[in-house]
PQR file with spaces between the fields and no chain letter, atoms N, CA, C, O and H, PARSE charges and radii, in Angstrom:
ATOM       1  N    UNK     1       5.499   78.678  -44.390 -0.4000 1.5000
ATOM       2  CA   UNK     1       6.559   77.696  -44.266 -0.0000 2.0000
ATOM       3  C    UNK     1       5.980   76.293  -44.451  0.5500 1.7000
ATOM       4  O    UNK     1       4.801   76.043  -44.203 -0.5500 1.4000
ATOM       5  N    UNK     2       6.845   75.400  -44.891 -0.4000 1.5000
ATOM       6  CA   UNK     2       6.471   74.011  -45.105 -0.0000 2.0000
ATOM       7  C    UNK     2       7.406   73.113  -44.309  0.5500 1.7000
ATOM       8  O    UNK     2       8.524   73.506  -43.974 -0.5500 1.4000
ATOM       9  H    UNK     2       7.803   75.604  -45.093  0.4000 1.0000
ATOM      10  N    UNK     3       6.942   71.908  -44.008 -0.4000 1.5000
ATOM      11  CA   UNK     3       7.737   70.951  -43.244 -0.0000 2.0000
ATOM      12  C    UNK     3       8.091   69.767  -44.153  0.5500 1.7000
ATOM      13  O    UNK     3       7.228   69.178  -44.803 -0.5500 1.4000
ATOM      14  H    UNK     3       6.034   71.589  -44.280  0.4000 1.0000
ATOM      15  N    UNK     4       9.389   69.438  -44.177 -0.4000 1.5000
ATOM      16  CA   UNK     4       9.888   68.317  -44.970 -0.0000 2.0000
ATOM      17  C    UNK     4      10.651   67.376  -44.049  0.5500 1.7000
ATOM      18  O    UNK     4      11.252   67.812  -43.068 -0.5500 1.4000
ATOM      19  H    UNK     4      10.091   69.917  -43.649  0.4000 1.0000
ATOM      20  N    UNK     5      10.627   66.083  -44.366 -0.4000 1.5000
ATOM      21  CA   UNK     5      11.394   65.106  -43.606 -0.0000 2.0000
ATOM      22  C    UNK     5      12.256   64.293  -44.559  0.5500 1.7000
ATOM      23  O    UNK     5      11.963   64.176  -45.749 -0.5500 1.4000
ATOM      24  H    UNK     5      10.138   65.729  -45.163  0.4000 1.0000
ATOM      25  N    UNK     6      13.315   63.740  -44.010 -0.4000 1.5000
ATOM      26  CA   UNK     6      14.216   62.896  -44.779 -0.0000 2.0000
ATOM      27  C    UNK     6      14.631   61.727  -43.893  0.5500 1.7000
ATOM      28  O    UNK     6      15.069   61.927  -42.760 -0.5500 1.4000
ATOM      29  H    UNK     6      13.553   63.835  -43.043  0.4000 1.0000
ATOM      30  N    UNK     7      14.494   60.517  -44.407 -0.4000 1.5000
ATOM      31  CA   UNK     7      14.907   59.332  -43.645 -0.0000 2.0000
ATOM      32  C    UNK     7      15.901   58.473  -44.426  0.5500 1.7000
ATOM      33  O    UNK     7      16.120   57.311  -44.083 -0.5500 1.4000
ATOM      34  H    UNK     7      14.138   60.356  -45.327  0.4000 1.0000
ATOM      35  N    UNK     8      16.496   59.032  -45.458 -0.4000 1.5000
ATOM      36  CA   UNK     8      17.439   58.223  -46.241 -0.0000 2.0000
ATOM      37  C    UNK     8      18.790   58.902  -46.478  0.5500 1.7000
ATOM      38  O    UNK     8      19.529   58.505  -47.379 -0.5500 1.4000
ATOM      39  H    UNK     8      16.319   59.976  -45.737  0.4000 1.0000
ATOM      40  N    UNK     9      19.119   59.916  -45.683 -0.4000 1.5000
ATOM      41  CA   UNK     9      20.447   60.511  -45.862 -0.0000 2.0000
ATOM      42  C    UNK     9      21.495   59.692  -45.130  0.5500 1.7000
ATOM      43  O    UNK     9      21.180   58.879  -44.261 -0.5500 1.4000
ATOM      44  H    UNK     9      18.519   60.239  -44.951  0.4000 1.0000
ATOM      45  N    UNK    10      22.733   59.921  -45.496 -0.4000 1.5000
ATOM      46  CA   UNK    10      23.861   59.216  -44.892 -0.0000 2.0000
ATOM      47  C    UNK    10      23.915   59.504  -43.396  0.5500 1.7000
ATOM      48  O    UNK    10      23.551   60.591  -42.947 -0.5500 1.4000
ATOM      49  H    UNK    10      22.989   60.581  -46.202  0.4000 1.0000
ATOM      50  N    UNK    11      24.375   58.517  -42.631 -0.4000 1.5000
ATOM      51  CA   UNK    11      24.547   58.692  -41.192 -0.0000 2.0000
ATOM      52  C    UNK    11      25.961   58.319  -40.775  0.5500 1.7000
ATOM      53  O    UNK    11      26.725   57.776  -41.573 -0.5500 1.4000
ATOM      54  H    UNK    11      24.671   57.634  -42.995  0.4000 1.0000
ATOM      55  N    UNK    12      26.307   58.606  -39.539 -0.4000 1.5000
ATOM      56  CA   UNK    12      27.635   58.270  -39.038 -0.0000 2.0000
ATOM      57  C    UNK    12      27.761   56.780  -38.739  0.5500 1.7000
ATOM      58  O    UNK    12      28.864   56.235  -38.768 -0.5500 1.4000
ATOM      59  H    UNK    12      25.686   59.048  -38.891  0.4000 1.0000
ATOM      60  N    UNK    13      26.655   56.124  -38.456 -0.4000 1.5000
ATOM      61  CA   UNK    13      26.649   54.702  -38.116 -0.0000 2.0000
ATOM      62  C    UNK    13      25.619   53.993  -38.991  0.5500 1.7000
ATOM      63  O    UNK    13      24.723   54.649  -39.524 -0.5500 1.4000
ATOM      64  H    UNK    13      25.759   56.567  -38.433  0.4000 1.0000
ATOM      65  N    UNK    14      25.718   52.682  -39.154 -0.4000 1.5000
ATOM      66  CA   UNK    14      24.789   51.945  -40.019 -0.0000 2.0000
ATOM      67  C    UNK    14      23.428   51.698  -39.354  0.5500 1.7000
ATOM      68  O    UNK    14      23.008   50.558  -39.151 -0.5500 1.4000
ATOM      69  H    UNK    14      26.445   52.150  -38.721  0.4000 1.0000
ATOM      70  N    UNK    15      22.773   52.782  -39.031 -0.4000 1.5000
ATOM      71  CA   UNK    15      21.417   52.730  -38.463 -0.0000 2.0000
ATOM      72  C    UNK    15      20.566   53.749  -39.217  0.5500 1.7000
ATOM      73  O    UNK    15      21.097   54.512  -40.023 -0.5500 1.4000
ATOM      74  H    UNK    15      23.114   53.708  -39.196  0.4000 1.0000
ATOM      75  N    UNK    16      19.284   53.774  -38.975 -0.4000 1.5000
ATOM      76  CA   UNK    16      18.413   54.727  -39.655 -0.0000 2.0000
ATOM      77  C    UNK    16      18.748   56.170  -39.312  0.5500 1.7000
ATOM      78  O    UNK    16      19.321   56.463  -38.263 -0.5500 1.4000
ATOM      79  H    UNK    16      18.852   53.154  -38.320  0.4000 1.0000
ATOM      80  N    UNK    17      18.381   57.055  -40.214 -0.4000 1.5000
ATOM      81  CA   UNK    17      18.567   58.481  -39.984 -0.0000 2.0000
ATOM      82  C    UNK    17      17.227   59.183  -40.179  0.5500 1.7000
ATOM      83  O    UNK    17      16.351   58.671  -40.876 -0.5500 1.4000
ATOM      84  H    UNK    17      17.916   56.817  -41.067  0.4000 1.0000
ATOM      85  N    UNK    18      17.071   60.325  -39.582 -0.4000 1.5000
ATOM      86  CA   UNK    18      15.846   61.109  -39.746 -0.0000 2.0000
ATOM      87  C    UNK    18      16.152   62.571  -39.480  0.5500 1.7000
ATOM      88  O    UNK    18      16.771   62.920  -38.475 -0.5500 1.4000
ATOM      89  H    UNK    18      17.783   60.741  -39.017  0.4000 1.0000
ATOM      90  N    UNK    19      15.707   63.423  -40.401 -0.4000 1.5000
ATOM      91  CA   UNK    19      15.881   64.868  -40.254 -0.0000 2.0000
ATOM      92  C    UNK    19      14.588   65.573  -40.619  0.5500 1.7000
ATOM      93  O    UNK    19      13.807   65.088  -41.437 -0.5500 1.4000
ATOM      94  H    UNK    19      15.204   63.139  -41.218  0.4000 1.0000
ATOM      95  N    UNK    20      14.374   66.728  -39.998 -0.4000 1.5000
ATOM      96  CA   UNK    20      13.213   67.572  -40.268 -0.0000 2.0000
ATOM      97  C    UNK    20      13.730   68.921  -40.735  0.5500 1.7000
ATOM      98  O    UNK    20      14.666   69.473  -40.157 -0.5500 1.4000
ATOM      99  H    UNK    20      15.008   67.122  -39.333  0.4000 1.0000
ATOM     100  N    UNK    21      13.108   69.453  -41.794 -0.4000 1.5000
ATOM     101  CA   UNK    21      13.517   70.740  -42.345 -0.0000 2.0000
ATOM     102  C    UNK    21      12.283   71.630  -42.486  0.5500 1.7000
ATOM     103  O    UNK    21      11.262   71.202  -43.026 -0.5500 1.4000
ATOM     104  H    UNK    21      12.347   69.005  -42.264  0.4000 1.0000
ATOM     105  N    UNK    22      12.379   72.860  -42.001 -0.4000 1.5000
ATOM     106  CA   UNK    22      11.322   73.853  -42.183 -0.0000 2.0000
ATOM     107  C    UNK    22      11.839   74.842  -43.221  0.5500 1.7000
ATOM     108  O    UNK    22      12.891   75.454  -43.032 -0.5500 1.4000
ATOM     109  H    UNK    22      13.207   73.208  -41.562  0.4000 1.0000
ATOM     110  N    UNK    23      11.097   74.999  -44.322 -0.4000 1.5000
ATOM     111  CA   UNK    23      11.570   75.861  -45.403 -0.0000 2.0000
ATOM     112  C    UNK    23      10.397   76.412  -46.201  0.5500 1.7000
ATOM     113  O    UNK    23       9.260   75.963  -46.059 -0.5500 1.4000
ATOM     114  H    UNK    23      10.243   74.503  -44.475  0.4000 1.0000
ATOM     115  N    UNK    24      10.699   77.392  -47.042 -0.4000 1.5000
ATOM     116  CA   UNK    24       9.695   77.996  -47.919 -0.0000 2.0000
ATOM     117  C    UNK    24       9.225   77.022  -48.995  0.5500 1.7000
ATOM     118  O    UNK    24       8.054   77.024  -49.376 -0.5500 1.4000
ATOM     119  H    UNK    24      11.623   77.756  -47.157  0.4000 1.0000
ATOM     120  N    UNK    25      10.161   76.178  -49.491 -0.4000 1.5000
ATOM     121  CA   UNK    25       9.834   75.247  -50.566 -0.0000 2.0000
ATOM     122  C    UNK    25      10.830   74.092  -50.541  0.5500 1.7000
ATOM     123  O    UNK    25      11.780   74.099  -49.758 -0.5500 1.4000
ATOM     124  H    UNK    25      11.112   76.176  -49.182  0.4000 1.0000
ATOM     125  N    UNK    26      10.605   73.092  -51.412 -0.4000 1.5000
ATOM     126  CA   UNK    26      11.453   71.901  -51.413 -0.0000 2.0000
ATOM     127  C    UNK    26      12.890   72.211  -51.811  0.5500 1.7000
ATOM     128  O    UNK    26      13.826   71.632  -51.259 -0.5500 1.4000
ATOM     129  H    UNK    26       9.834   73.087  -52.048  0.4000 1.0000
ATOM     130  N    UNK    27      13.066   73.105  -52.747 -0.4000 1.5000
ATOM     131  CA   UNK    27      14.421   73.464  -53.180 -0.0000 2.0000
ATOM     132  C    UNK    27      15.230   74.051  -52.015  0.5500 1.7000
ATOM     133  O    UNK    27      16.381   73.676  -51.792 -0.5500 1.4000
ATOM     134  H    UNK    27      12.306   73.575  -53.195  0.4000 1.0000
ATOM     135  N    UNK    28      14.613   74.968  -51.287 -0.4000 1.5000
ATOM     136  CA   UNK    28      15.293   75.558  -50.139 -0.0000 2.0000
ATOM     137  C    UNK    28      15.543   74.499  -49.066  0.5500 1.7000
ATOM     138  O    UNK    28      16.604   74.486  -48.441 -0.5500 1.4000
ATOM     139  H    UNK    28      13.678   75.273  -51.468  0.4000 1.0000
ATOM     140  N    UNK    29      14.582   73.623  -48.855 -0.4000 1.5000
ATOM     141  CA   UNK    29      14.734   72.561  -47.858 -0.0000 2.0000
ATOM     142  C    UNK    29      15.916   71.669  -48.202  0.5500 1.7000
ATOM     143  O    UNK    29      16.703   71.316  -47.323 -0.5500 1.4000
ATOM     144  H    UNK    29      13.720   73.634  -49.363  0.4000 1.0000
ATOM     145  N    UNK    30      16.047   71.302  -49.470 -0.4000 1.5000
ATOM     146  CA   UNK    30      17.152   70.452  -49.899 -0.0000 2.0000
ATOM     147  C    UNK    30      18.494   71.140  -49.630  0.5500 1.7000
ATOM     148  O    UNK    30      19.427   70.531  -49.107 -0.5500 1.4000
ATOM     149  H    UNK    30      15.408   71.589  -50.183  0.4000 1.0000
ATOM     150  N    UNK    31      18.570   72.414  -49.998 -0.4000 1.5000
ATOM     151  CA   UNK    31      19.820   73.168  -49.783 -0.0000 2.0000
ATOM     152  C    UNK    31      20.150   73.284  -48.297  0.5500 1.7000
ATOM     153  O    UNK    31      21.309   73.145  -47.906 -0.5500 1.4000
ATOM     154  H    UNK    31      17.812   72.910  -50.423  0.4000 1.0000
ATOM     155  N    UNK    32      19.141   73.537  -47.472 -0.4000 1.5000
ATOM     156  CA   UNK    32      19.368   73.658  -46.027 -0.0000 2.0000
ATOM     157  C    UNK    32      19.876   72.353  -45.425  0.5500 1.7000
ATOM     158  O    UNK    32      20.828   72.349  -44.644 -0.5500 1.4000
ATOM     159  H    UNK    32      18.200   73.650  -47.790  0.4000 1.0000
ATOM     160  N    UNK    33      19.232   71.240  -45.795 -0.4000 1.5000
ATOM     161  CA   UNK    33      19.662   69.955  -45.240 -0.0000 2.0000
ATOM     162  C    UNK    33      21.039   69.570  -45.790  0.5500 1.7000
ATOM     163  O    UNK    33      21.883   69.055  -45.056 -0.5500 1.4000
ATOM     164  H    UNK    33      18.459   71.243  -46.430  0.4000 1.0000
ATOM     165  N    UNK    34      21.258   69.816  -47.053 -0.4000 1.5000
ATOM     166  CA   UNK    34      22.565   69.525  -47.651 -0.0000 2.0000
ATOM     167  C    UNK    34      23.674   70.289  -46.919  0.5500 1.7000
ATOM     168  O    UNK    34      24.728   69.722  -46.626 -0.5500 1.4000
ATOM     169  H    UNK    34      20.573   70.235  -47.650  0.4000 1.0000
ATOM     170  N    UNK    35      23.443   71.554  -46.627 -0.4000 1.5000
ATOM     171  CA   UNK    35      24.433   72.365  -45.904 -0.0000 2.0000
ATOM     172  C    UNK    35      24.648   71.846  -44.490  0.5500 1.7000
ATOM     173  O    UNK    35      25.781   71.790  -44.011 -0.5500 1.4000
ATOM     174  H    UNK    35      22.587   72.014  -46.865  0.4000 1.0000
ATOM     175  N    UNK    36      23.572   71.470  -43.827 -0.4000 1.5000
ATOM     176  CA   UNK    36      23.695   70.971  -42.446 -0.0000 2.0000
ATOM     177  C    UNK    36      24.436   69.643  -42.413  0.5500 1.7000
ATOM     178  O    UNK    36      25.261   69.414  -41.529 -0.5500 1.4000
ATOM     179  H    UNK    36      22.652   71.515  -44.216  0.4000 1.0000
ATOM     180  N    UNK    37      24.148   68.769  -43.370 -0.4000 1.5000
ATOM     181  CA   UNK    37      24.849   67.487  -43.425 -0.0000 2.0000
ATOM     182  C    UNK    37      26.336   67.703  -43.683  0.5500 1.7000
ATOM     183  O    UNK    37      27.172   66.983  -43.138 -0.5500 1.4000
ATOM     184  H    UNK    37      23.478   68.956  -44.088  0.4000 1.0000
ATOM     185  N    UNK    38      26.664   68.681  -44.504 -0.4000 1.5000
ATOM     186  CA   UNK    38      28.080   69.002  -44.741 -0.0000 2.0000
ATOM     187  C    UNK    38      28.747   69.460  -43.454  0.5500 1.7000
ATOM     188  O    UNK    38      29.890   69.094  -43.181 -0.5500 1.4000
ATOM     189  H    UNK    38      25.984   69.266  -44.947  0.4000 1.0000
ATOM     190  N    UNK    39      28.039   70.260  -42.664 -0.4000 1.5000
ATOM     191  CA   UNK    39      28.595   70.764  -41.404 -0.0000 2.0000
ATOM     192  C    UNK    39      28.923   69.641  -40.427  0.5500 1.7000
ATOM     193  O    UNK    39      29.861   69.763  -39.639 -0.5500 1.4000
ATOM     194  H    UNK    39      27.111   70.557  -42.886  0.4000 1.0000
ATOM     195  N    UNK    40      28.167   68.554  -40.468 -0.4000 1.5000
ATOM     196  CA   UNK    40      28.402   67.449  -39.527 -0.0000 2.0000
ATOM     197  C    UNK    40      29.170   66.293  -40.177  0.5500 1.7000
ATOM     198  O    UNK    40      29.244   65.200  -39.614 -0.5500 1.4000
ATOM     199  H    UNK    40      27.405   68.454  -41.108  0.4000 1.0000
ATOM     200  N    UNK    41      29.739   66.535  -41.355 -0.4000 1.5000
ATOM     201  CA   UNK    41      30.589   65.546  -41.996 -0.0000 2.0000
ATOM     202  C    UNK    41      29.858   64.455  -42.751  0.5500 1.7000
ATOM     203  O    UNK    41      30.390   63.356  -42.911 -0.5500 1.4000
ATOM     204  H    UNK    41      29.679   67.422  -41.812  0.4000 1.0000
ATOM     205  N    UNK    42      28.656   64.732  -43.217 -0.4000 1.5000
ATOM     206  CA   UNK    42      27.871   63.727  -43.947 -0.0000 2.0000
ATOM     207  C    UNK    42      27.505   64.196  -45.345  0.5500 1.7000
ATOM     208  O    UNK    42      26.385   63.973  -45.804 -0.5500 1.4000
ATOM     209  H    UNK    42      28.224   65.624  -43.087  0.4000 1.0000
ATOM     210  N    UNK    43      28.427   64.834  -46.013 -0.4000 1.5000
ATOM     211  CA   UNK    43      28.161   65.418  -47.332 -0.0000 2.0000
ATOM     212  C    UNK    43      28.276   64.393  -48.454  0.5500 1.7000
ATOM     213  O    UNK    43      28.672   63.247  -48.242 -0.5500 1.4000
ATOM     214  H    UNK    43      29.337   65.016  -45.641  0.4000 1.0000
ATOM     215  N    UNK    44      27.920   64.838  -49.643 -0.4000 1.5000
ATOM     216  CA   UNK    44      28.130   64.110  -50.892 -0.0000 2.0000
ATOM     217  C    UNK    44      27.294   62.843  -51.039  0.5500 1.7000
ATOM     218  O    UNK    44      27.746   61.893  -51.679 -0.5500 1.4000
ATOM     219  H    UNK    44      27.598   65.769  -49.815  0.4000 1.0000
ATOM     220  N    UNK    45      26.139   62.797  -50.490 -0.4000 1.5000
ATOM     221  CA   UNK    45      25.218   61.680  -50.674 -0.0000 2.0000
ATOM     222  C    UNK    45      23.863   62.242  -51.069  0.5500 1.7000
ATOM     223  O    UNK    45      23.413   63.231  -50.490 -0.5500 1.4000
ATOM     224  H    UNK    45      25.772   63.569  -49.970  0.4000 1.0000
ATOM     225  N    UNK    46      23.214   61.635  -52.032 -0.4000 1.5000
ATOM     226  CA   UNK    46      21.864   62.059  -52.415 -0.0000 2.0000
ATOM     227  C    UNK    46      20.872   61.635  -51.332  0.5500 1.7000
ATOM     228  O    UNK    46      21.092   60.643  -50.637 -0.5500 1.4000
ATOM     229  H    UNK    46      23.580   60.832  -52.502  0.4000 1.0000
ATOM     230  N    UNK    47      19.808   62.370  -51.195 -0.4000 1.5000
ATOM     231  CA   UNK    47      18.762   62.028  -50.235 -0.0000 2.0000
ATOM     232  C    UNK    47      17.419   62.485  -50.777  0.5500 1.7000
ATOM     233  O    UNK    47      17.349   63.248  -51.740 -0.5500 1.4000
ATOM     234  H    UNK    47      19.629   63.176  -51.760  0.4000 1.0000
ATOM     235  N    UNK    48      16.362   62.013  -50.150 -0.4000 1.5000
ATOM     236  CA   UNK    48      15.000   62.296  -50.588 -0.0000 2.0000
ATOM     237  C    UNK    48      14.269   63.096  -49.528  0.5500 1.7000
ATOM     238  O    UNK    48      14.365   62.795  -48.339 -0.5500 1.4000
ATOM     239  H    UNK    48      16.418   61.393  -49.368  0.4000 1.0000
ATOM     240  N    UNK    49      13.544   64.109  -49.953 -0.4000 1.5000
ATOM     241  CA   UNK    49      12.702   64.877  -49.038 -0.0000 2.0000
ATOM     242  C    UNK    49      11.242   64.508  -49.266  0.5500 1.7000
ATOM     243  O    UNK    49      10.814   64.267  -50.394 -0.5500 1.4000
ATOM     244  H    UNK    49      13.467   64.354  -50.919  0.4000 1.0000
ATOM     245  N    UNK    50      10.496   64.470  -48.186 -0.4000 1.5000
ATOM     246  CA   UNK    50       9.059   64.222  -48.267 -0.0000 2.0000
ATOM     247  C    UNK    50       8.356   65.354  -47.530  0.5500 1.7000
ATOM     248  O    UNK    50       8.662   65.620  -46.367 -0.5500 1.4000
ATOM     249  H    UNK    50      10.844   64.667  -47.269  0.4000 1.0000
ATOM     250  N    UNK    51       7.427   66.016  -48.188 -0.4000 1.5000
ATOM     251  CA   UNK    51       6.705   67.114  -47.552 -0.0000 2.0000
ATOM     252  C    UNK    51       5.592   66.550  -46.685  0.5500 1.7000
ATOM     253  O    UNK    51       4.866   65.647  -47.102 -0.5500 1.4000
ATOM     254  H    UNK    51       7.178   65.800  -49.132  0.4000 1.0000
ATOM     255  N    UNK    52       5.460   67.083  -45.483 -0.4000 1.5000
ATOM     256  CA   UNK    52       4.402   66.652  -44.579 -0.0000 2.0000
ATOM     257  C    UNK    52       3.179   67.547  -44.712  0.5500 1.7000
ATOM     258  O    UNK    52       3.298   68.763  -44.866 -0.5500 1.4000
ATOM     259  H    UNK    52       6.049   67.817  -45.144  0.4000 1.0000
ATOM     260  N    UNK    53       2.024   66.943  -44.653 -0.4000 1.5000
ATOM     261  CA   UNK    53       0.765   67.685  -44.604 -0.0000 2.0000
ATOM     262  C    UNK    53       0.569   68.121  -43.161  0.5500 1.7000
ATOM     263  O    UNK    53       0.371   67.286  -42.278 -0.5500 1.4000
ATOM     264  H    UNK    53       1.927   65.956  -44.528  0.4000 1.0000
ATOM     265  N    UNK    54       0.624   69.418  -42.920 -0.4000 1.5000
ATOM     266  CA   UNK    54       0.514   69.918  -41.541 -0.0000 2.0000
ATOM     267  C    UNK    54      -0.854   70.539  -41.283  0.5500 1.7000
ATOM     268  O    UNK    54      -1.018   71.313  -40.340 -0.5500 1.4000
ATOM     269  H    UNK    54       0.785   70.096  -43.637  0.4000 1.0000
ATOM     270  N    UNK    55      -1.834   70.204  -42.114 -0.4000 1.5000
ATOM     271  CA   UNK    55      -3.178   70.763  -41.935 -0.0000 2.0000
ATOM     272  C    UNK    55      -4.046   69.903  -41.024  0.5500 1.7000
ATOM     273  O    UNK    55      -5.102   70.350  -40.578 -0.5500 1.4000
ATOM     274  H    UNK    55      -1.701   69.575  -42.880  0.4000 1.0000
ATOM     275  N    UNK    56      -3.613   68.673  -40.743 -0.4000 1.5000
ATOM     276  CA   UNK    56      -4.394   67.758  -39.920 -0.0000 2.0000
ATOM     277  C    UNK    56      -3.530   67.239  -38.776  0.5500 1.7000
ATOM     278  O    UNK    56      -2.392   66.829  -39.007 -0.5500 1.4000
ATOM     279  H    UNK    56      -2.755   68.310  -41.106  0.4000 1.0000
ATOM     280  N    UNK    57      -4.045   67.247  -37.547 -0.4000 1.5000
ATOM     281  CA   UNK    57      -3.267   66.688  -36.432 -0.0000 2.0000
ATOM     282  C    UNK    57      -2.985   65.205  -36.668  0.5500 1.7000
ATOM     283  O    UNK    57      -3.877   64.459  -37.073 -0.5500 1.4000
ATOM     284  H    UNK    57      -4.969   67.580  -37.359  0.4000 1.0000
ATOM     285  N    UNK    58      -1.759   64.781  -36.417 -0.4000 1.5000
ATOM     286  CA   UNK    58      -1.383   63.389  -36.594 -0.0000 2.0000
ATOM     287  C    UNK    58      -0.011   63.152  -35.970  0.5500 1.7000
ATOM     288  O    UNK    58       0.724   64.097  -35.682 -0.5500 1.4000
ATOM     289  H    UNK    58      -1.035   65.387  -36.088  0.4000 1.0000
ATOM     290  N    UNK    59       0.319   61.898  -35.769 -0.4000 1.5000
ATOM     291  CA   UNK    59       1.668   61.492  -35.338 -0.0000 2.0000
ATOM     292  C    UNK    59       2.271   60.727  -36.503  0.5500 1.7000
ATOM     293  O    UNK    59       1.604   59.903  -37.130 -0.5500 1.4000
ATOM     294  H    UNK    59      -0.278   61.131  -36.003  0.4000 1.0000
ATOM     295  N    UNK    60       3.528   61.002  -36.786 -0.4000 1.5000
ATOM     296  CA   UNK    60       4.223   60.345  -37.882 -0.0000 2.0000
ATOM     297  C    UNK    60       5.518   59.744  -37.342  0.5500 1.7000
ATOM     298  O    UNK    60       6.344   60.463  -36.780 -0.5500 1.4000
ATOM     299  H    UNK    60       4.070   61.672  -36.276  0.4000 1.0000
ATOM     300  N    UNK    61       5.699   58.457  -37.504 -0.4000 1.5000
ATOM     301  CA   UNK    61       6.931   57.790  -37.089 -0.0000 2.0000
ATOM     302  C    UNK    61       7.899   57.864  -38.258  0.5500 1.7000
ATOM     303  O    UNK    61       7.617   57.347  -39.339 -0.5500 1.4000
ATOM     304  H    UNK    61       5.027   57.873  -37.960  0.4000 1.0000
ATOM     305  N    UNK    62       9.015   58.495  -38.046 -0.4000 1.5000
ATOM     306  CA   UNK    62      10.003   58.646  -39.114 -0.0000 2.0000
ATOM     307  C    UNK    62      10.952   57.465  -39.212  0.5500 1.7000
ATOM     308  O    UNK    62      11.373   57.103  -40.311 -0.5500 1.4000
ATOM     309  H    UNK    62       9.244   58.916  -37.168  0.4000 1.0000
ATOM     310  N    UNK    63      11.289   56.872  -38.110 -0.4000 1.5000
ATOM     311  CA   UNK    63      12.249   55.765  -38.104 -0.0000 2.0000
ATOM     312  C    UNK    63      11.925   54.885  -36.905  0.5500 1.7000
ATOM     313  O    UNK    63      12.108   55.298  -35.760 -0.5500 1.4000
ATOM     314  H    UNK    63      10.948   57.166  -37.217  0.4000 1.0000
ATOM     315  N    UNK    64      11.442   53.670  -37.166 -0.4000 1.5000
ATOM     316  CA   UNK    64      11.031   52.814  -36.043 -0.0000 2.0000
ATOM     317  C    UNK    64      11.978   51.633  -35.796  0.5500 1.7000
ATOM     318  O    UNK    64      11.696   50.781  -34.953 -0.5500 1.4000
ATOM     319  H    UNK    64      11.293   53.334  -38.096  0.4000 1.0000
ATOM     320  N    UNK    65      13.081   51.579  -36.517 -0.4000 1.5000
ATOM     321  CA   UNK    65      14.054   50.512  -36.311 -0.0000 2.0000
ATOM     322  C    UNK    65      13.715   49.222  -37.016  0.5500 1.7000
ATOM     323  O    UNK    65      14.485   48.267  -36.914 -0.5500 1.4000
ATOM     324  H    UNK    65      13.309   52.270  -37.202  0.4000 1.0000
ATOM     325  N    UNK    66      12.610   49.140  -37.721 -0.4000 1.5000
ATOM     326  CA   UNK    66      12.225   47.934  -38.443 -0.0000 2.0000
ATOM     327  C    UNK    66      12.826   47.989  -39.844  0.5500 1.7000
ATOM     328  O    UNK    66      12.307   48.685  -40.717 -0.5500 1.4000
ATOM     329  H    UNK    66      11.985   49.916  -37.803  0.4000 1.0000
ATOM     330  N    UNK    67      13.897   47.271  -40.057 -0.4000 1.5000
ATOM     331  CA   UNK    67      14.583   47.289  -41.342 -0.0000 2.0000
ATOM     332  C    UNK    67      14.352   46.004  -42.056  0.5500 1.7000
ATOM     333  O    UNK    67      14.849   45.818  -43.167 -0.5500 1.4000
ATOM     334  H    UNK    67      14.319   46.705  -39.348  0.4000 1.0000
């Protein structure tokens, strides 16, 4: 499994968004997040996935409020 993050999908309010997806590959991750966003009423917007390197311990800040 691979870990992907997204910080540019549509949100309910004009603030940052952040999602994590665990999937076999990027294509599956995109479909999973797209389906989940549709379920919560945030469909029809393009977004970007970024794969995380999970081979090294680290902390990653996805959204720190600095716009």
